[in-house]
C-alpha positions as CSV (number, residue, x, y, z in Angstrom):
1,M,180.5,75.9,106.3
2,R,182.9,75.9,109.2
3,V,181.2,74.6,112.4
4,T,182.5,74.4,116.0
5,L,180.7,72.0,118.3
6,V,181.2,72.4,122.1
7,N,180.0,70.1,124.8
8,A,179.6,71.7,128.3
9,Q,181.4,69.1,130.3
10,V,180.3,68.0,133.8
11,L,182.3,65.4,135.7
12,D,180.0,63.2,137.7
13,G,181.6,60.3,139.5
14,N,183.5,58.2,136.9
15,N,181.1,58.9,134.1
16,V,183.8,60.5,132.0
17,V,183.1,59.7,128.4
18,P,183.7,61.4,125.1
19,P,180.7,63.4,123.8
20,L,179.2,60.7,121.6
21,G,176.2,62.7,120.4
22,L,178.3,65.7,119.2
23,M,180.7,63.3,117.5
24,Y,177.8,61.9,115.5
25,I,176.7,65.4,114.5
26,A,180.3,66.1,113.5
27,A,180.4,63.0,111.4
28,V,177.4,63.8,109.3
29,L,178.6,67.3,108.8
30,E,181.9,66.1,107.6
31,K,180.3,63.6,105.3
32,A,178.2,66.5,103.8
33,G,181.4,68.5,103.1
34,H,181.5,70.9,106.0
35,A,184.6,71.6,108.1
36,V,184.1,70.7,111.8
37,Q,186.0,71.0,115.2
38,I,184.8,69.6,118.5
39,Y,185.5,70.4,122.1
40,D,184.5,68.7,125.4
41,A,185.0,71.8,127.4
42,D,185.3,72.8,131.0
43,P,184.6,76.6,131.3
44,D,187.4,76.9,133.8
45,Y,189.9,75.7,131.2
46,H,188.9,77.9,128.2
47,H,192.0,79.7,127.2
48,T,193.3,77.1,124.7
49,L,189.8,76.5,123.6
50,L,189.3,80.2,122.6
51,K,192.6,80.4,120.8
52,E,191.9,77.3,118.7
53,I,188.3,78.3,117.9
54,K,189.4,81.8,116.8
55,E,192.0,80.3,114.5
56,F,189.4,77.9,113.1
57,N,187.1,80.9,112.5
58,P,183.8,79.1,112.4
59,D,180.6,80.4,110.8
60,L,178.4,78.5,113.4
61,I,179.0,77.5,117.0
62,G,176.8,74.7,118.4
63,L,176.4,74.0,122.1
64,S,175.4,70.7,123.7
65,F,174.7,70.3,127.4
66,L,172.7,68.3,129.9
67,T,170.3,69.8,132.5
68,V,173.1,69.5,135.1
69,A,175.4,71.6,132.9
70,Y,173.0,74.4,132.1
71,Q,174.9,77.1,134.0
72,R,178.2,75.8,132.7
73,A,176.9,76.1,129.2
74,A,175.8,79.6,129.9
75,R,179.3,80.5,131.2
76,L,180.8,79.0,128.1
77,L,178.5,80.9,125.8
78,K,179.3,84.1,127.6
79,I,183.1,83.5,127.2
80,L,182.7,82.6,123.5
81,R,180.5,85.6,122.7
82,A,182.9,88.0,124.3
83,E,185.6,86.9,121.9
84,L,183.5,85.9,118.9
85,P,180.5,88.2,118.9
86,D,179.7,88.0,115.2
87,K,179.2,84.2,115.0
88,M,175.9,82.3,114.8
89,Y,175.1,80.3,117.9
90,C,172.8,77.3,118.3
91,S,172.2,74.4,120.7
92,G,170.6,70.9,120.7
93,G,170.2,67.8,122.8
94,V,167.8,66.5,125.3
95,H,167.5,69.6,127.6
96,T,167.2,71.9,124.6
97,T,164.5,69.7,123.2
98,V,162.4,69.5,126.4
99,K,162.9,73.1,127.3
100,P,163.1,74.7,123.9
101,V,161.6,78.2,124.5
102,E,163.5,78.7,127.7
103,T,166.8,77.7,126.2
104,L,166.3,79.8,123.1
105,K,165.5,82.9,125.1
106,D,167.9,82.4,128.1
107,F,170.8,81.8,125.8
108,N,169.7,84.3,123.1
109,L,170.5,81.7,120.4
110,D,170.1,82.2,116.6
111,F,168.2,78.8,116.5
112,I,167.9,75.5,118.4
113,V,167.7,72.0,117.0
114,V,164.8,70.0,118.5
115,G,164.9,66.2,118.6
116,E,167.2,63.9,116.7
117,G,169.7,66.3,115.2
118,E,171.8,64.7,112.4
119,D,169.5,65.4,109.4
120,T,168.4,68.7,110.7
121,I,171.9,70.2,111.3
122,V,173.1,69.1,107.8
123,E,170.1,70.7,106.1
124,V,170.7,73.9,108.2
125,C,174.3,74.2,107.2
126,D,173.5,73.5,103.6
127,R,170.9,76.2,103.6
128,L,173.1,78.7,105.4
129,D,175.9,78.0,102.9
130,K,173.4,78.8,100.1
131,K,172.1,81.8,102.0
132,E,168.6,80.2,102.0
133,S,165.9,80.7,104.6
134,L,165.6,78.2,107.5
135,A,161.8,78.5,107.6
136,E,161.2,75.3,105.6
137,C,163.8,73.3,107.6
138,T,161.9,71.0,110.0
139,G,163.3,70.3,113.5
140,L,164.1,74.0,114.4
141,M,162.9,76.8,116.6
142,Y,164.1,80.4,116.4
143,L,163.0,83.9,117.3
144,Q,161.7,86.2,114.6
145,D,160.7,89.7,115.7
146,G,160.3,88.5,119.2
147,E,158.0,85.6,118.2
148,V,159.0,81.9,118.6
149,I,158.9,80.2,115.2
150,N,158.6,76.4,115.3
151,T,159.3,74.7,112.0
152,G,157.7,71.4,113.1
153,N,158.9,67.9,114.0
154,R,161.4,66.1,111.8
155,E,161.0,62.5,111.0
156,L,163.3,60.1,112.9
157,I,166.1,58.5,110.9
158,K,164.8,55.1,109.7
159,D,168.2,53.4,108.9
160,L,170.8,54.0,111.6
161,D,173.5,52.4,109.4
162,T,173.3,55.5,107.1
163,I,174.9,57.5,109.9
164,P,178.7,57.4,109.8
165,F,180.7,56.4,112.8
166,P,181.2,59.2,115.4
167,A,184.0,61.6,114.5
168,R,186.4,60.5,117.2
169,H,189.3,61.7,115.2
170,L,188.3,65.3,115.9
171,I,188.9,65.0,119.6
172,D,191.9,63.9,121.7
173,M,190.7,60.5,122.9
174,T,193.8,59.8,125.1
175,P,192.4,61.2,128.4
176,Y,189.2,59.1,128.0
177,L,191.1,55.9,127.5
178,K,193.0,56.0,130.9
179,P,191.7,53.8,133.7
180,P,189.3,53.4,135.5
181,G,187.0,53.6,132.4
182,I,183.3,53.6,132.1
183,I,182.5,50.1,133.3
184,R,182.0,51.0,136.9
185,G,184.0,48.7,139.2
186,Y,185.9,47.2,136.4
187,A,188.9,49.4,136.0
188,T,191.0,48.9,132.9
189,K,192.5,51.2,130.2
190,N,191.3,51.7,126.6
191,Q,187.5,51.5,127.2
192,T,185.0,53.7,125.3
193,T,181.3,53.9,124.5
194,I,179.2,52.8,121.6
195,V,175.5,53.0,121.0
196,T,173.7,50.3,118.9
197,S,170.1,51.5,119.1
198,R,167.8,54.5,119.6
199,G,164.4,54.6,121.2
200,C,163.0,52.8,124.2
201,P,159.5,51.3,124.5
202,F,159.4,51.3,128.3
203,K,157.8,54.1,130.4
204,C,159.9,54.6,133.5
205,I,158.8,57.9,135.0
206,Y,162.3,59.2,135.6
207,C,163.7,58.7,132.0
208,G,163.3,61.2,129.2
209,S,165.3,59.6,126.4
210,H,162.1,59.2,124.3
211,N,162.0,62.9,123.9
212,I,164.9,62.7,121.4
213,F,164.7,59.1,120.0
214,G,161.0,58.1,120.5
215,R,159.4,55.0,121.9
216,R,160.0,52.7,118.9
217,T,163.5,51.0,119.0
218,R,165.6,51.4,115.9
219,R,168.7,49.2,115.7
220,R,172.0,49.3,113.8
221,S,172.9,46.1,111.9
222,V,175.2,43.7,113.7
223,K,177.8,44.2,110.9
224,N,177.7,48.0,111.3
225,V,178.3,47.7,115.0
226,V,181.1,45.2,114.8
227,D,182.7,47.2,112.0
228,E,182.9,50.1,114.4
229,I,184.4,47.9,117.1
230,E,187.1,46.7,114.6
231,H,187.7,50.3,113.6
232,L,188.1,51.4,117.3
233,H,190.5,48.5,118.0
234,K,192.7,49.3,115.0
235,E,192.7,53.1,115.4
236,F,192.7,53.6,119.2
237,G,193.7,50.2,120.6
238,I,190.2,49.9,122.2
239,M,190.0,46.8,124.4
240,G,186.7,47.5,126.3
241,I,183.3,48.7,125.1
242,Y,180.4,50.0,127.2
243,Y,177.1,50.1,125.3
244,C,175.0,53.2,126.1
245,D,171.8,51.7,124.8
246,D,168.8,52.1,127.2
247,T,168.5,48.3,127.1
248,F,171.2,46.4,125.2
249,T,169.4,43.0,125.4
250,L,166.0,44.2,124.0
251,S,166.4,42.0,120.9
252,P,167.8,38.5,121.9
253,K,168.0,37.6,118.2
254,W,170.2,40.6,117.5
255,V,172.4,40.0,120.6
256,R,173.0,36.4,119.5
257,E,174.1,37.5,116.0
258,Y,176.3,40.1,117.6
259,C,178.0,37.6,119.8
260,E,178.6,35.2,116.9
261,E,180.0,38.0,114.8
262,L,182.5,39.1,117.5
263,K,183.7,35.5,117.8
264,K,183.8,35.1,114.0
265,R,186.1,38.1,113.7
266,K,188.2,36.9,116.7
267,L,187.9,40.3,118.4
268,D,189.1,40.0,121.9
269,I,187.0,42.8,123.4
270,K,185.6,43.0,126.9
271,W,182.3,44.7,127.1
272,G,179.4,45.7,129.3
273,G,175.9,47.3,128.9
274,Q,172.5,47.7,130.5
275,S,169.9,45.0,130.7
276,R,166.6,44.4,132.4
277,V,165.9,41.7,135.0
278,D,162.9,40.4,132.9
279,Q,165.3,39.9,129.9
280,T,167.8,37.4,131.2
281,D,167.9,34.0,129.6
282,R,170.7,31.5,130.5
283,E,171.4,30.5,126.9
284,L,171.6,34.2,125.8
285,M,173.7,35.2,128.8
286,K,176.1,32.3,128.2
287,A,176.6,33.5,124.6
288,M,177.2,37.0,125.8
289,K,179.8,35.8,128.4
290,D,181.6,33.7,125.7
291,S,181.8,36.7,123.4
292,G,183.5,38.9,126.1
293,L,180.8,40.3,128.3
294,V,182.2,41.2,131.7
295,Q,179.4,43.2,133.3
296,L,175.7,43.9,133.1
297,D,174.1,46.9,134.7
298,F,170.5,46.5,136.0
299,G,168.2,49.3,137.1
300,V,166.7,47.4,140.0
301,E,165.5,50.7,141.5
302,S,163.5,49.2,144.5
303,G,162.8,46.1,146.5
304,S,159.2,47.1,146.9
305,E,156.7,45.9,144.4
306,K,154.5,49.0,145.2
307,I,157.3,51.4,144.4
308,L,158.4,49.5,141.3
309,K,154.9,50.1,139.9
310,V,155.0,53.8,140.9
311,L,158.3,54.1,138.9
312,G,156.8,52.4,135.9
313,K,159.1,49.4,136.4
314,G,156.5,46.8,137.5
315,G,155.7,43.9,135.2
316,A,154.0,40.6,135.1
317,G,154.8,38.4,138.1
318,D,156.9,39.1,141.2
319,R,159.6,41.6,140.1
320,A,161.7,40.8,143.2
321,D,161.9,37.2,142.2
322,Q,163.0,38.2,138.6
323,I,165.7,40.3,140.2
324,R,167.0,37.5,142.4
325,H,166.9,35.1,139.4
326,S,168.9,37.5,137.2
327,F,171.6,38.2,139.7
328,K,171.9,34.5,140.6
329,L,172.3,33.6,137.0
330,C,175.0,36.2,136.5
331,K,176.9,34.9,139.5
332,E,176.7,31.3,138.1
333,L,178.1,32.5,134.7
334,D,180.7,34.7,136.3
335,I,179.3,37.9,134.9
336,R,179.9,41.0,137.0
337,T,176.8,43.0,137.9
338,L,175.9,46.6,138.8
339,A,172.7,47.4,140.6
340,T,171.1,50.8,141.0
341,F,168.4,51.8,143.5
342,I,166.3,54.9,143.7
343,I,165.0,56.5,147.0
344,G,162.8,59.5,147.6
345,N,159.9,58.1,145.5
346,P,156.2,59.0,145.6
347,E,154.3,56.9,148.2
348,E,157.5,55.5,149.7
349,T,157.7,54.5,153.3
350,K,160.7,53.5,155.5
351,E,159.6,49.9,155.0
352,D,159.9,50.3,151.2
353,I,163.4,51.7,151.5
354,Q,164.3,48.9,153.9
355,Q,163.1,46.4,151.4
356,S,165.4,47.9,148.8
357,F,168.4,47.8,151.2
358,D,167.6,44.2,152.1
359,L,167.3,43.2,148.5
360,A,170.6,45.0,147.6
361,K,172.4,43.0,150.4
362,E,170.7,39.8,149.2
363,I,171.6,40.0,145.5
364,E,175.2,41.0,146.2
365,A,175.9,43.0,143.0
366,D,179.6,43.7,142.3
367,Y,178.8,47.4,142.4
368,T,175.7,48.9,144.1
369,A,174.6,52.5,143.9
370,F,171.7,54.4,145.6
371,Y,170.4,57.6,144.0
372,F,167.8,60.1,144.8
373,L,164.8,60.3,142.4
374,T,165.7,63.3,140.2
375,P,162.9,64.9,138.2
376,Y,164.6,65.8,135.0
377,P,162.7,68.0,132.6
378,G,160.9,65.9,129.9
379,T,160.2,63.0,132.3
380,A,156.8,62.0,133.8
381,I,158.0,62.6,137.3
382,Y,159.0,66.2,136.4
383,D,155.5,67.1,135.4
384,T,154.0,65.3,138.4
385,A,156.4,67.0,140.8
386,I,155.5,70.5,139.4
387,E,151.7,69.6,139.6
388,N,152.0,68.4,143.2
389,G,154.3,71.2,144.5
390,W,157.2,68.8,145.2
391,L,159.5,70.8,143.0
392,D,160.0,74.5,142.8
393,P,159.3,75.3,139.1
394,N,161.7,78.2,139.3
395,L,164.6,76.1,140.6
396,P,167.6,77.0,138.4
397,F,169.2,74.2,136.3
398,S,172.7,73.6,137.5
399,E,175.0,70.9,139.1
400,I,172.5,70.3,141.9
401,W,170.5,68.3,139.3
402,A,173.2,65.6,139.1
403,H,171.8,62.3,140.2
404,R,175.0,60.7,141.4
405,Q,176.7,63.3,143.7
406,P,174.3,65.8,145.1
407,E,174.3,66.2,148.9
408,L,170.5,66.7,149.1
409,P,167.7,65.5,146.9
410,L,165.7,68.1,144.8
411,M,162.4,66.8,146.2
412,A,161.0,65.9,149.6
413,I,157.9,63.9,149.0
414,T,157.3,61.5,151.9
415,F,160.6,62.3,153.8
416,G,162.5,65.4,154.5
417,K,165.6,66.1,152.4
418,E,168.0,65.7,155.3
419,E,166.4,62.4,156.3
420,L,166.7,61.1,152.8
421,R,170.4,62.2,152.7
422,D,171.1,60.3,155.9
423,M,169.4,57.1,154.7
424,R,171.2,57.2,151.4
425,R,174.6,57.9,153.1
426,K,174.1,54.9,155.4
427,M,173.2,52.5,152.6
428,Q,175.9,53.7,150.2
429,N,178.6,53.6,152.8
430,S,177.7,50.0,153.7
431,F,178.6,49.0,150.1
432,F,181.9,50.8,149.8
433,K,184.1,47.8,150.4
434,K,182.2,45.7,147.9
435,N,182.2,48.4,145.3
436,Y,185.8,49.5,145.5
437,L,188.0,47.2,147.5
438,T,187.3,43.7,146.1
439,N,188.5,44.3,142.5
440,T,192.1,44.0,141.5
441,G,191.6,46.4,138.6
442,N,190.5,49.1,141.1
443,I,193.5,48.4,143.3
444,S,195.8,49.2,140.4
445,F,193.9,52.4,139.8
446,Y,194.3,53.4,143.4
447,S,198.1,53.0,143.0
448,I,197.9,55.6,140.2
449,L,195.8,57.9,142.4
450,S,198.3,57.6,145.2
451,T,201.0,58.8,142.9
452,I,198.8,61.8,141.9
453,L,198.1,62.6,145.5
454,F,201.8,63.0,146.2
455,R,202.3,65.3,143.2
456,H,199.0,67.2,143.8
457,P,198.1,67.1,147.5
458,T,195.4,69.7,147.0
459,V,193.4,67.1,145.2
460,F,193.2,64.9,148.3
461,L,192.2,68.0,150.4
462,T,189.4,68.6,148.0
463,A,188.2,65.0,148.1
464,F,188.5,64.9,151.9
465,G,186.6,68.1,152.2
466,Q,183.8,66.5,150.3
467,F,183.8,63.6,152.6
468,L,183.7,65.8,155.7
469,R,180.8,67.6,154.4
470,T,178.8,64.6,153.2
471,R,180.3,61.7,155.3
472,R,179.9,59.5,152.2
473,I,183.1,57.5,151.7
474,D,182.5,57.1,148.0
475,Y,182.7,60.9,147.6
476,I,186.4,60.6,148.2
477,V,186.9,58.2,145.3
478,E,184.5,60.0,142.9
479,T,186.1,63.4,143.7
480,L,189.6,62.0,143.2
481,N,188.5,60.4,140.0
482,A,187.0,63.6,138.6
483,E,190.1,65.6,139.6
484,Y,192.4,62.9,138.2
485,W,190.6,63.1,134.9
486,R,191.0,66.9,134.8
487,M,194.7,66.4,135.2
488,K,194.8,63.8,132.5
489,K,193.1,66.1,130.1
490,Y,194.5,69.5,131.0
491,E,197.8,68.8,132.6
492,G,198.9,65.6,130.8
493,V,199.1,63.5,133.9
494,G,199.0,59.7,133.9
């Protein structure tokens, strides 16, 4: 079969990364003998997209999108159907999985892939090639005579090493490799993303990754991961890696072997990832630093023990002490840190928020971000919010569900939305200098942005307009970065 895969792109801050999930789907389809093309598509720049898809003449078009991109995906689908009405259409991913019936009906799709998609989509395409029924293919939902047919859950992939590396060769990687890169606050060129594991055992109320990958962690072998790094270094000149795992340090034994393998192969790669404050050990952190680690991201979330327990982040002992210990250790080892905090939580008081602000100032992360609690579908907080009337169940999915850049939170639980907005703005603005003006890599990036501003002054006007509306200084930087990235991809700038 000929398959076109399209990701509905949303630019949120500097989280501009290639569509890793779709590239995995493309890789398994190519391995199975199917022809594939991929697009990371902005609906406002669809003309070249349409021309190339029509020339490719696919049998099946698959959409991927996050909750925040729901309306953008609908626009893309409408554009595609107008030009290619006789094709089969499907979707997959986390939003499709947690809202399957709504997605199936709203988008009028031929079928949807529920859960982990690699094995399912290969079987689908093989069956369609042979003109066989999809009724026995697990992991699907589709409409038949107006009735929703669910073929049942598909077993998760046991051995992740059996999945080929993402099909990065099917997408123009050049725009993604320009600075500032995915490691926030550490601006360099030629950074990209890798995932080494799937599944997370923790039960944070705001996370829904388990809906796709389950609670049990499955991990690729060290050799398989470092082989991919070596491949990226040779094929794309990659010098920086950000690991998208929910918790990169979940297995200290695996991490130690990984660090040893990197050094053994003499791969001079700078890297970063996400950890937990209860998983920092001096010996392990030293090994990570020696192998190229430049930054660890920690979901601190709150300085209040009460709120940490509400969020599902509480553990044995004093969590705040664990937080202080982890950030102190990183400073001693010269490892950059990123700390995220969440406000707008159930049971939260001004004292709780002040404790978060005080802790953020105390630990002095290299990059600090404050977010609103966002009740994404498939999370525990989503269900609680609907039950308690904190969230309108008919609220349309769109860009307002972004957790980084929204002007107002979706929920007002113990504070009004405007009051939460003002508190977040005050805290975020107080960290602007630390986040953006103390890193020489960022300074070089700003010189690039300055050049762009002279060539495209409307970009600055857009960014400044965002600032006037929100009075958040970081909005200028994030808007500039998003607009700069559009130029890199669609206008060849930089």
